[in-house]
C-alpha positions in Angstrom: -61.9 -40.1 -1.0 -63.7 -37.0 -2.3 -62.1 -34.6 -4.7 -61.1 -31.5 -2.8 -60.0 -29.4 -5.8 -61.8 -29.9 -9.1 -60.9 -29.2 -12.7 -62.5 -25.7 -12.5 -60.1 -24.7 -9.7 -57.1 -26.4 -11.4 -57.8 -24.5 -14.6 -58.3 -21.2 -12.8 -55.0 -21.6 -11.1 -53.3 -22.6 -14.4 -54.7 -19.6 -16.2 -53.6 -17.2 -13.5 -50.0 -18.7 -13.6 -49.4 -18.8 -17.4 -49.7 -16.5 -20.3 -52.9 -17.1 -22.3 -52.6 -16.0 -25.9 -55.8 -14.8 -27.5 -56.6 -16.7 -30.7 -56.1 -13.8 -33.1 -52.7 -13.0 -31.5 -51.7 -16.7 -31.8 -52.6 -16.8 -35.5 -50.5 -13.7 -36.0 -47.6 -15.4 -34.2 -47.6 -18.3 -36.7 -44.3 -18.3 -38.6 -42.5 -15.8 -36.3 -38.9 -16.6 -35.7 -38.4 -18.3 -32.4 -42.0 -19.4 -31.9 -43.0 -23.0 -31.8 -46.5 -24.2 -31.5 -46.9 -27.5 -29.6 -49.9 -29.6 -30.3 -50.8 -31.7 -27.2 -53.8 -33.6 -28.7 -54.1 -37.3 -29.2 -53.0 -38.6 -32.6 -56.6 -39.4 -33.5 -57.5 -35.8 -33.0 -54.7 -34.8 -35.4 -55.9 -37.3 -38.0 -59.5 -36.1 -37.8 -59.0 -32.4 -37.5 -55.5 -31.5 -38.8 -53.2 -29.2 -36.9 -51.5 -25.8 -36.8 -49.1 -25.9 -39.8 -45.5 -26.6 -38.6 -46.6 -27.4 -35.0 -44.5 -29.9 -33.0 -46.7 -32.8 -31.8 -46.1 -33.8 -28.2 -48.8 -35.9 -26.7 -49.9 -34.7 -23.2 -48.8 -37.9 -21.5 -45.1 -37.5 -22.6 -44.7 -33.7 -22.4 -42.8 -33.5 -19.0 -40.5 -36.3 -20.1 -39.8 -34.7 -23.4 -39.1 -31.3 -21.8 -36.8 -32.5 -18.9 -33.1 -32.7 -20.2 -32.4 -35.3 -17.5 -35.1 -37.6 -18.9 -34.1 -40.5 -21.3 -37.0 -39.3 -23.4 -35.9 -35.7 -23.7 -36.5 -34.0 -27.1 -33.8 -31.4 -28.0 -36.3 -28.9 -29.4 -37.4 -28.1 -25.8 -33.9 -27.0 -24.9 -33.9 -24.4 -27.7 -34.2 -20.7 -26.9 -37.7 -20.1 -28.3 -41.3 -19.3 -27.2 -43.4 -22.5 -26.9 -47.2 -21.9 -27.5 -49.1 -24.9 -26.4 -52.6 -25.9 -27.6 -55.1 -28.7 -27.4 -58.7 -28.9 -28.5 -60.3 -26.4 -26.1 -57.5 -24.8 -24.0 -57.9 -27.1 -21.0 -55.0 -29.5 -21.5 -52.8 -26.8 -22.7 -53.5 -24.6 -19.7 -52.6 -27.4 -17.3 -49.6 -28.4 -19.4 -48.3 -24.8 -19.5 -48.7 -24.6 -15.7 -46.7 -27.8 -15.3 -43.9 -26.4 -17.5 -43.9 -23.2 -15.5 -43.7 -25.3 -12.4 -40.7 -27.1 -14.0 -39.0 -23.7 -14.4 -39.8 -22.8 -18.0 -40.6 -19.1 -18.6 -40.9 -19.3 -22.3 -44.3 -21.0 -22.5 -47.9 -19.9 -23.2 -51.1 -21.5 -24.4 -53.8 -20.6 -26.9 -57.1 -19.4 -25.5 -59.8 -21.7 -26.7 -57.4 -24.2 -28.3 -57.6 -25.6 -31.8 -61.4 -25.2 -31.8 -61.1 -21.5 -31.4 -58.2 -21.4 -33.9 -60.4 -23.1 -36.6 -63.4 -20.8 -35.8 -61.1 -17.8 -36.3 -60.1 -19.2 -39.7 -56.6 -20.0 -38.6 -54.6 -22.0 -41.1 -54.9 -25.8 -40.7 -52.4 -28.3 -42.0 -52.3 -32.0 -42.3 -51.0 -34.2 -39.5 -47.3 -35.0 -40.2 -46.5 -38.5 -41.2 -44.5 -39.0 -38.0 -45.4 -37.3 -34.7 -42.8 -35.5 -32.5 
């Protein structure tokens, strides 16, 4: 069966539906009260490249399960009244993830334009991977 909607269309739809935070603005948001950065990358990416200091790690494959309070895998951090700023390596997984969370009813979610790659290129601070992920 042929693909009728490709990744370009999915990303365009996601970026229209969610707030995309420019890298410089995201860096300025680091440490603000009520803002939590969520790293969606694979644990190997965190080991290799580090992460935004203080970010919560939620692998892309578990995000919806961790967000939904009805899920047995729910993480209480996602029930807190805060702004969640998602990021991945290049802003693709985070755009799709943010769109999914918006579709789930969340209004307090955004993602970082260009992802962690852009963050590092803009000299955003980089911390070590925590010893235990989310």
